[in-house]
Phi, psi and omega in degrees: 000131182289147179301129184084009181280148176276130178202164174229149177218151176212138177265147178208162181240135174291132181277337177203164179281134181163179176285129178245154181223133173232132179237131180240119181231162181197149167261354179264327185221172174256094188282151171245154177228132179230134173245128184239162173207162176269125182287180183299330178271003178092353181286147179276129181239138172284119181274315183199147172215155180201155177250306188225025183293340180281356185098140183060232177255024180272125177271139180222126178239139175232139179203162176277110183268149179242125183310132178085348177288135174270139179231166174229128176261125174241130175232143179204173173294149181307329178252005171060024177242356182241159174230157179181174178287142175231152176248130184246123175243146180210161180284100187289348180281342181245328186237151168233111180254136179263072184230149170291165179292328174242129189236134176247103176304143182258166183275135179292138177291142178288145182263000000 
């Protein structure tokens, strides 16, 4: 993520093993969605990312979730310089995300 970029992130745990889906849409920005996890050595790995697979400017990611595995959802504008409200939908039978229905990514603090 670029310094000063607007983004939002939330950690979550898969409630069971299976195919998971997360969709991020907005009328304000062109959102991207990235799902990361910590590998066995503790390194952060990008599992999947998308810009427009949900149609139009909707980001949609699908991945094989593992029960008990912690993940991180990161969402930002496609060019990471704009902010706006985003709506996050997810497969509730596999994942539990602690997010409001409409989420406004915040600006990363400058270093």
